[in-house]
C-alpha positions, 0 to 999 in steps of 0.5 A, a space after each residue: 506627886 511632886 510634879 504637881 507641886 512644882 506646877 503649883 509653885 509656878 502657878 503661884 508666880 514663883 520662878 522655880 526652875 527645873 534644875 532647882 526642882 531636880 536638886 530637891 528630888 536629889 536631896 530627897 533621894 539622898 535621905 537629907 530629911 529622913 532622920 530617926 523618925 523618917 521625913 515629916 511635912 515640916 522637914 520637907 517644907 524647909 528643904 523645899 523652901 531652901 531648894 526652890 526659893 531664891 529670895 526671902 521676899 517670896 517666902 509668903 508666896 511659897 507658904 501659900 502655895 505649899 499650904 494650898 497643895 499640902 493642906 491638912 497633911 499635918 498641923 504646925 503647933 507650938 503646943 505639946 499635945 498633938 491633935 489627930 488630924 482625923 478629929 478635924 476632918 471637915 465634912 460640914 460647917 455649922 450655920 446657926 440662926 441668932 436664936 440658936 446661937 443665943 441659947 449656947 452657953 459660954 464657959 469662963 476662962 478657967 473652966 475653958 482651959 481646965 475642960 480642954 485638959 480633960 478632953 485630951 485625957 478622955 477623947 479617943 475618937 473623932 467627933 462631929 456635930 457634938 457639943 463637948 468633945 474636940 471635933 468639927 461642925 458642932 457647938 463644942 468649945 473645942 474644934 473647927 467649923 462649928 459655933 460656940 460663943 467662946 472657945 478654942 479654935 483647933 485645925 481651922 484655916 481662918 476665923 469664921 465667927 470671931 469668937 475664939 479666945 485661943 488659936 491652937 495652930 501656929 500661924 504665919 503673918 506677912 509684913 505690911 508692904 511699905 513700898 505700896 503705891 498709894 491710890 490717893 494722896 489724902 493720907 499723906 495730906 492728913 499726916 502732914 498736920 503732924 510736922 515740925 521742920 528743921 534744917 540739920 546735917 550737911 549743907 547740900 540744898 541750894 538756898 536760892 534767895 541767899 544765892 541771889 542776894 550774895 551774887 548781887 552783893 558780889 558785883 554779879 559774880 556768882 556766889 552759891 549758898 547752900 543749906 541743910 535739907 529741911 526734915 520733919 523733926 517729929 519722931 513717930 513710934 508706930 505699932 501695928 496689929 497684924 494677922 487674924 481679923 486684920 487681914 481684912 484691912 491689909 490694903 488700907 493699912 499698907 497705904 497708911 504704912 507707906 505714907 507714914 514712912 514717906 512723911 516721917 524721917 524719924 519713924 520706928 515701927 513694930 508689929 504685934 498681934 491683937 494686943 501688945 504684950 511683953 515683946 513685939 517684932 519687926 519681921 513677921 517670919 521671925 517674930 519668935 526668934 527676933 523679939 524686941 522686948 516691950 520694956 526695951 522699946 519703952 526705954 530706948 525712945 524718949 517721951 517726945 515720940 508720938 505713939 500710934 497704934 494701928 489695929 482693929 481692937 477686935 479680939 476676946 476681952 481675955 486677950 486684954 484683961 487676962 494673964 495667959 489670954 493671948 491666942 498664941 502664947 501664955 503671957 505672964 501679964 495682961 495686955 492692959 498692963 502693957 498698954 498702960 505702960 506704953 501710954 504712960 511712957 509716951 504721953 502723946 498717943 492715939 489708936 487708929 482703927 480700920 474698923 468702921 466706927 459704926 461697929 465699935 459699940 458692938 465689940 466689947 474689946 473695942 470698948 475696953 481698948 477705947 477706955 485704956 486709950 482715954 477715948 483717943 481712938 480714931 477711924 482710919 479715914 481722912 477725918 479720923 487721921 486729921 483728928 489724930 494728927 491734930 491731937 498728937 500735934 498739941 
């Protein structure tokens, strides 16, 4: 079985050697991960990654290869309830027309959460194509590969209808690549509208004009004059949405991220998912173990920093307005409260949205975020970036 796993890793461009693979097999034979309840997919995952991956930069490739090979073996969740895998076995994906979708009623937040608790107590078997229980291919608010205008997604590899208000499975996000080569210089040109240069630090740059003047005044004897390098003094606080619907915009956001790191010396960045809550993070693999409290970010940077949000603002309205509305954990305060605190702390702010401006009017969550941003939302386009930089530079 594991021979094919080895070839899957090699096919994913991971430089896994035979010696490392044999080390993994020896560890398995020695019962390193047996434990009291026997080996699990989780324990094998960590053992395999430790044995086979030499560079943390390759963890994402390993995760994708591992998921492709062991897909569906076990769910990784942060929740106390275990959902039997048989309940979520995919045999069909439900596709409905507009009229059929409109006929399905959606539950409110409190009713949805209370009903899910009841389903865990009642359900004993797998359900498919139904409208009540946890299952697949139906119109129930709970499960996978079906349709409901407002439900909890359980056991599905990715979003299909963008209508889930909660996602049961733990998901891994990949950091944006800040070394990505840009296909165009237009983003950099647009960002340069937000510049305020000053010379500071060690004098390590030749001042040609002053050198010529001093040499002439010194009867032709060379008199070299140096000055500190000119740097952009503007401080930028960049908060980027990652994962979920943002996966569709990775390439363009990476271009923006790369250009921003080039243009602004005083740049601080953090990640969030869908909406900002009480913490953010800098490394997506350690987002729950290396948290940066939002209050600490607000206190650390002064109000002269320009605050830039990058995100598609596409989510359930509950994620913005409802305590506990986050798809990943139970936030004590609504996301709207944190967005207001950030914009109050940093008066110069803007939101860059990679979604085409033409669809904004059809997304309720985008309208809410626009209101919270005082309509300071701009599309991720040349004109949009120029408009945002012009606003931030006032």
